[in-house]
C-alpha positions as CSV (number, residue, x, y, z in Angstrom):
1,M,0.2,0.1,0.4
2,S,1.6,3.5,-1.0
3,T,3.3,5.3,2.1
4,T,1.0,8.2,0.7
5,H,-2.1,7.0,1.9
6,R,-3.1,7.8,5.7
7,T,-6.6,7.4,7.3
8,L,-8.5,10.8,8.7
9,A,-7.2,9.7,12.4
10,D,-3.6,9.4,11.4
11,A,-3.5,12.7,9.7
12,K,-4.8,14.7,11.8
13,P,-3.6,13.6,15.7
14,G,-6.8,15.7,17.6
15,V,-10.0,13.6,15.1
16,K,-11.1,10.1,16.7
17,A,-10.6,7.0,14.6
18,A,-13.7,5.3,13.6
19,P,-14.2,2.0,15.6
20,Q,-14.0,-0.5,13.5
21,S,-10.9,1.1,11.2
22,H,-8.0,-0.3,11.5
23,P,-4.4,1.9,10.8
24,V,-3.4,2.2,7.8
25,G,0.5,0.5,7.4
26,S,3.7,1.2,5.4
27,A,5.8,0.3,3.8
28,R,8.5,2.2,7.0
29,F,6.2,0.3,9.3
30,D,7.0,-2.9,7.5
31,W,10.5,-2.2,7.3
32,T,11.3,-1.6,10.6
33,V,9.3,-4.6,12.2
34,A,11.0,-7.3,9.6
35,L,14.3,-5.7,10.9
36,L,14.0,-5.2,14.0
37,T,12.3,-9.3,14.2
38,L,15.7,-9.8,12.2
39,W,17.8,-8.4,15.3
40,F,16.1,-10.9,17.1
41,T,16.9,-13.9,14.4
42,I,19.9,-12.9,14.4
43,G,20.7,-13.2,17.7
44,L,18.9,-16.7,18.3
45,Y,21.4,-18.1,15.1
46,V,23.9,-17.0,17.3
47,D,22.8,-18.2,20.5
48,G,22.9,-21.8,18.9
49,W,26.4,-21.3,16.8
50,A,27.2,-20.5,21.2
51,H,25.9,-23.9,22.3
52,N,27.1,-25.7,19.3
53,H,30.6,-24.8,19.8
54,G,30.7,-24.6,23.7
55,F,30.5,-21.2,24.6
56,T,27.6,-21.4,27.1
57,D,28.3,-21.7,30.7
58,D,25.2,-23.0,33.1
59,T,23.6,-18.9,33.6
60,F,20.6,-17.5,31.9
61,F,22.5,-14.2,31.6
62,T,24.9,-14.7,28.3
63,P,26.2,-12.3,25.7
64,W,23.9,-14.7,23.8
65,H,20.7,-14.6,25.3
66,A,21.1,-10.4,26.2
67,L,21.2,-10.4,21.3
68,L,18.6,-12.4,21.8
69,Y,16.2,-10.7,24.5
70,S,17.7,-7.1,23.1
71,G,16.0,-7.6,19.6
72,M,13.1,-9.0,20.9
73,A,12.7,-6.0,23.3
74,A,12.9,-3.5,20.4
75,T,10.6,-5.0,18.7
76,G,8.4,-5.3,22.2
77,L,8.8,-1.2,22.5
78,F,8.0,-0.3,18.9
79,L,5.2,-1.8,18.7
80,A,4.0,-1.4,22.0
81,V,4.8,2.7,21.4
82,Q,2.1,2.3,18.0
83,Q,-0.5,0.1,20.1
84,M,-0.8,3.3,22.9
85,R,0.0,5.9,20.0
86,Y,-3.2,5.1,17.1
87,A,-4.8,4.0,21.0
88,G,-5.1,7.4,21.7
89,R,-5.8,8.6,19.0
90,G,-9.5,6.7,19.4
91,Y,-8.6,3.2,17.6
92,T,-9.7,0.4,19.9
93,W,-7.0,-1.6,21.6
94,A,-7.7,-5.0,18.9
95,R,-7.5,-2.3,16.1
96,A,-5.1,0.3,17.2
97,L,-1.5,-1.2,15.3
98,P,-2.3,-2.0,11.3
99,K,-3.7,-5.2,10.4
100,G,-1.7,-8.3,10.8
101,Y,0.5,-7.0,13.9
102,L,-1.8,-7.4,16.8
103,L,-0.7,-11.4,17.2
104,S,3.1,-9.8,16.4
105,L,2.0,-7.0,19.7
106,L,0.1,-10.5,21.6
107,G,3.4,-12.8,20.8
108,V,6.1,-10.8,22.7
109,I,3.7,-10.9,25.6
110,A,3.8,-14.3,25.3
111,F,7.2,-14.5,24.4
112,F,8.6,-12.6,27.5
113,L,6.0,-15.0,29.5
114,G,8.0,-17.8,27.8
115,G,11.7,-16.5,28.9
116,G,10.2,-16.0,32.9
117,F,9.0,-19.8,32.2
118,D,12.7,-20.5,30.4
119,F,14.3,-19.5,33.6
120,L,11.9,-21.4,35.8
121,W,12.3,-24.1,34.5
122,H,16.1,-24.5,34.8
123,E,15.4,-23.9,37.9
124,A,13.8,-26.5,38.0
125,F,15.4,-29.3,35.9
126,G,18.7,-28.0,35.0
127,F,20.6,-26.6,31.7
128,E,19.4,-28.6,28.3
129,A,21.9,-29.9,26.2
130,N,22.0,-31.1,23.1
131,L,19.1,-31.6,21.0
132,E,17.1,-30.5,24.5
133,A,17.7,-27.2,24.3
134,L,15.8,-27.3,20.6
135,L,13.0,-30.2,21.6
136,S,12.7,-28.3,25.5
137,P,9.1,-27.3,25.9
138,A,10.2,-24.0,27.4
139,H,12.1,-23.1,24.1
140,L,9.4,-24.9,22.0
141,L,7.1,-22.2,23.9
142,L,9.8,-19.1,23.2
143,A,9.5,-20.7,19.3
144,A,5.3,-20.3,18.9
145,S,5.7,-16.6,20.1
146,G,8.7,-15.9,17.8
147,A,6.5,-17.3,15.4
148,L,3.6,-14.7,16.1
149,I,6.2,-11.5,15.5
150,V,8.7,-11.6,13.1
151,T,5.2,-12.5,10.7
152,G,4.2,-9.4,11.1
153,P,4.9,-8.2,8.1
154,L,3.4,-11.2,6.6
155,R,0.5,-10.9,7.6
156,A,0.0,-7.5,6.9
157,A,1.4,-8.1,2.8
158,W,-0.9,-10.6,2.6
159,V,-4.4,-8.6,4.0
160,R,-4.1,-5.9,1.7
161,P,-6.4,-6.0,-1.1
162,E,-3.9,-4.6,-4.0
163,R,-1.6,-7.4,-4.5
164,A,1.6,-5.9,-3.9
165,S,4.7,-7.9,-6.6
166,G,8.1,-6.5,-6.9
167,W,11.2,-6.7,-5.0
168,R,10.0,-3.0,-3.7
169,Q,6.5,-3.7,-2.9
170,L,7.6,-7.8,-1.1
171,G,10.9,-6.8,0.7
172,P,9.3,-6.7,3.7
173,A,7.2,-9.9,3.2
174,L,10.2,-12.1,2.2
175,L,12.0,-10.6,4.8
176,S,9.6,-12.4,7.2
177,L,9.5,-15.0,4.7
178,L,13.4,-15.9,5.0
179,I,13.0,-14.8,9.0
180,L,10.3,-17.2,9.6
181,L,11.6,-20.1,6.8
182,S,15.3,-19.6,9.2
183,L,13.4,-19.9,12.6
184,L,11.6,-23.7,11.0
185,T,15.3,-24.7,10.2
186,F,16.7,-23.3,13.5
187,F,15.2,-26.1,15.4
188,T,14.6,-28.9,13.1
189,Q,18.2,-28.3,12.8
190,Y,18.9,-31.7,13.7
191,A,17.8,-32.7,10.9
192,N,19.1,-30.2,8.0
193,L,21.3,-30.8,5.1
194,F,23.0,-27.6,5.4
195,S,24.0,-28.1,9.1
196,E,24.4,-31.6,8.9
197,S,25.7,-32.8,5.4
198,A,28.8,-33.8,7.9
199,M,26.9,-36.4,8.0
200,L,27.0,-37.7,5.0
201,T,30.8,-38.6,4.0
202,G,32.1,-41.8,6.0
203,I,31.7,-44.6,5.8
204,R,28.1,-46.0,5.5
205,Q,27.5,-47.1,9.8
206,G,24.0,-48.9,9.8
207,F,20.0,-48.4,9.8
208,L,20.3,-45.7,12.7
209,W,22.8,-43.5,10.0
210,D,20.4,-44.7,6.9
211,A,17.5,-43.3,8.6
212,T,19.1,-40.4,10.4
213,N,20.8,-39.0,7.0
214,I,17.3,-39.7,5.0
215,S,15.6,-37.8,7.7
216,H,17.8,-34.7,6.3
217,F,16.7,-34.2,2.9
218,I,13.0,-35.1,4.1
219,V,12.8,-32.6,7.1
220,T,14.5,-29.9,4.9
221,A,12.4,-30.3,2.3
222,L,9.5,-30.0,4.1
223,M,10.3,-26.4,5.6
224,T,11.4,-25.0,3.1
225,T,8.8,-26.6,0.1
226,F,6.5,-24.8,2.9
227,V,7.4,-21.4,2.9
228,L,7.5,-21.7,-0.8
229,L,4.3,-22.8,-1.7
230,L,3.1,-19.7,1.0
231,A,4.2,-17.2,-0.8
232,L,3.0,-18.6,-3.7
233,R,-0.6,-18.7,-2.6
234,R,-0.9,-15.1,-2.4
235,W,2.1,-13.4,-4.5
236,V,3.9,-14.2,-8.1
237,L,7.5,-13.8,-6.2
238,P,10.2,-11.3,-8.5
239,F,12.8,-13.4,-9.0
240,G,15.7,-13.5,-7.4
241,A,13.6,-13.8,-4.0
242,V,13.5,-17.7,-4.1
243,T,17.8,-17.6,-4.5
244,F,17.5,-14.5,-1.0
245,L,15.2,-17.3,0.8
246,L,17.8,-20.3,0.4
247,S,21.3,-19.1,-0.4
248,A,20.2,-16.7,3.4
249,N,18.7,-19.8,5.2
250,A,21.7,-22.2,4.2
251,G,24.2,-19.9,4.8
252,L,22.4,-19.1,8.7
253,M,22.7,-23.5,8.8
254,F,26.0,-23.9,8.2
255,A,27.0,-21.2,10.7
256,L,25.3,-23.1,13.1
257,R,27.9,-26.0,13.3
258,F,30.7,-24.1,11.5
259,D,33.6,-26.1,13.3
260,D,31.7,-29.5,11.7
261,Q,31.2,-27.9,8.6
262,R,33.7,-26.2,7.1
263,D,35.2,-28.6,4.5
264,Y,31.8,-28.9,3.4
265,A,31.1,-25.3,2.3
266,L,31.2,-26.5,-0.8
267,T,27.3,-27.3,-0.6
268,L,25.9,-24.0,-0.1
269,L,26.3,-23.4,-3.6
270,A,23.4,-25.6,-4.1
271,A,21.3,-23.2,-2.5
272,P,22.0,-20.5,-5.0
273,L,21.7,-22.9,-7.3
274,A,18.5,-24.6,-7.1
275,G,16.7,-21.0,-5.7
276,L,17.8,-19.8,-9.2
277,L,16.1,-22.7,-10.7
278,A,13.0,-22.0,-9.1
279,D,12.6,-17.9,-9.6
280,A,13.0,-19.8,-13.4
281,L,10.1,-21.9,-12.7
282,I,8.4,-19.3,-11.6
283,R,8.5,-16.8,-14.7
284,W,8.1,-19.3,-17.1
285,L,5.5,-21.3,-15.8
286,R,4.1,-19.1,-14.1
287,P,2.9,-21.8,-10.6
288,S,-0.3,-20.7,-8.5
289,V,-3.9,-22.4,-7.7
290,A,-5.0,-21.3,-10.5
291,R,-2.3,-22.9,-12.4
292,P,-2.2,-26.7,-10.7
293,W,0.1,-28.8,-12.9
294,A,2.7,-25.7,-12.9
295,L,2.1,-25.4,-9.2
296,R,3.2,-29.5,-8.3
297,F,5.6,-29.2,-10.9
298,F,7.6,-26.6,-8.9
299,A,6.7,-28.1,-5.5
300,F,8.7,-31.4,-6.8
301,A,11.5,-29.3,-8.7
302,V,13.1,-27.6,-6.6
303,P,13.7,-29.9,-3.4
304,F,14.9,-32.3,-5.5
305,A,17.1,-29.7,-7.4
306,L,18.2,-28.5,-3.8
307,A,18.7,-32.0,-2.4
308,G,20.2,-33.5,-5.8
309,L,22.8,-31.0,-5.7
310,T,23.7,-30.9,-2.5
311,M,24.7,-34.4,-2.9
312,A,26.3,-33.8,-6.7
313,V,28.7,-31.6,-4.6
314,L,29.3,-33.7,-1.6
315,L,30.1,-36.7,-4.6
316,L,32.5,-34.9,-6.3
317,T,34.5,-33.0,-3.4
318,E,33.8,-35.9,-0.7
319,R,33.7,-39.6,0.3
320,V,30.1,-40.1,0.4
321,G,28.8,-43.8,3.0
322,W,25.7,-44.4,0.1
323,R,25.9,-45.7,-3.0
324,V,23.8,-44.8,-5.8
325,H,20.4,-46.4,-4.4
326,M,20.4,-44.5,-1.1
327,W,21.5,-40.7,-2.8
328,L,19.6,-40.6,-5.3
329,G,16.3,-42.5,-3.5
330,A,16.2,-39.9,-0.7
331,T,16.8,-37.0,-3.0
332,F,13.9,-38.2,-5.5
333,T,11.7,-38.5,-1.6
334,A,12.8,-35.2,-1.3
335,G,11.0,-34.0,-4.1
336,V,7.9,-36.0,-3.4
337,V,7.9,-34.5,0.0
338,G,7.1,-31.3,-1.7
339,L,4.8,-32.8,-4.3
340,M,3.2,-33.9,-1.5
341,L,2.9,-30.5,-0.3
342,G,1.7,-29.2,-3.6
343,F,-1.3,-31.4,-4.1
344,L,-2.9,-30.6,-1.0
345,L,-1.9,-26.7,-2.0
346,A,-3.5,-27.8,-5.3
347,P,-5.4,-30.7,-5.1
348,P,-7.7,-31.8,-7.7
349,A,-10.6,-30.6,-8.6
350,A,-13.6,-32.9,-7.1
351,P,-17.2,-33.9,-8.8
352,E,-19.2,-30.7,-6.8
353,D,-15.9,-28.0,-8.2
354,G,-17.0,-29.1,-11.7
355,G,-14.5,-32.0,-11.6
356,A,-14.3,-35.0,-13.7
């Protein structure tokens, strides 16, 4: 929506707003929230890096937590100030932020309540180690509330009557999508191609080793395709958008376990290459619910390419423990996971819809 459009209450602070209206959103508001939540996300990844590299002590008060919680505090402060500002102009409490942002404010409240719960959880049960940190109920509560917060710019763009297009209009929503994807992959980092690609190399070690590595393909495909199809449900993404999303997320995931992964940096090439393929498919095939065959092909091709290119790099540079039956089958399975999500978004027409 154009930043030049304002409601009467926006333009004249002394004029009361209609009870059922919302303040009109703006690109500046969206960018502010998106960048503040990026601050919080960087803090989350720095904290994750510290945990993965042994730089944490048995205390809640760490520099890593300070970065994470300060980003959240800045986001909450901005939203709270805007809430009070617009409430003072006559907007009802539930409508005192631009559409899409009330859940972000509620998410901030839930996050800090979850932080208190996390502190008490540590006092009662001690500090989590390894995978426990990703599955702790207190941390999952923080993740859920974080998801509400970071998707504010995404919801704001979604509910606007006009369909945004291009980098200028969709920029905050795309950054919000990246942060959402990075939140999802952070909490499933134990099954991600870019944080665990080292697991695929070396000597094959039996059933559990195979099953663990297959999960990397499946979970990465699930998270990636979900976010891309969510965006395609509403918008035609500008060229380069998927390349940006996949490349930035892969870089963050790789950094989480840098000490273990530093010899596998070339796997990062798979993300921009798969992203460029996805961007080309969007331009050529125009996948959408109105073009279900194109949407399903896209949903298969992108995770298949992402997994396949990652395997290609590893096969060319490292000793891979799998034979062709396993690595090609796992790559194909990644595509099938995406295809199933494509069918969920664009199922075949039922008889009552005019289908056969």
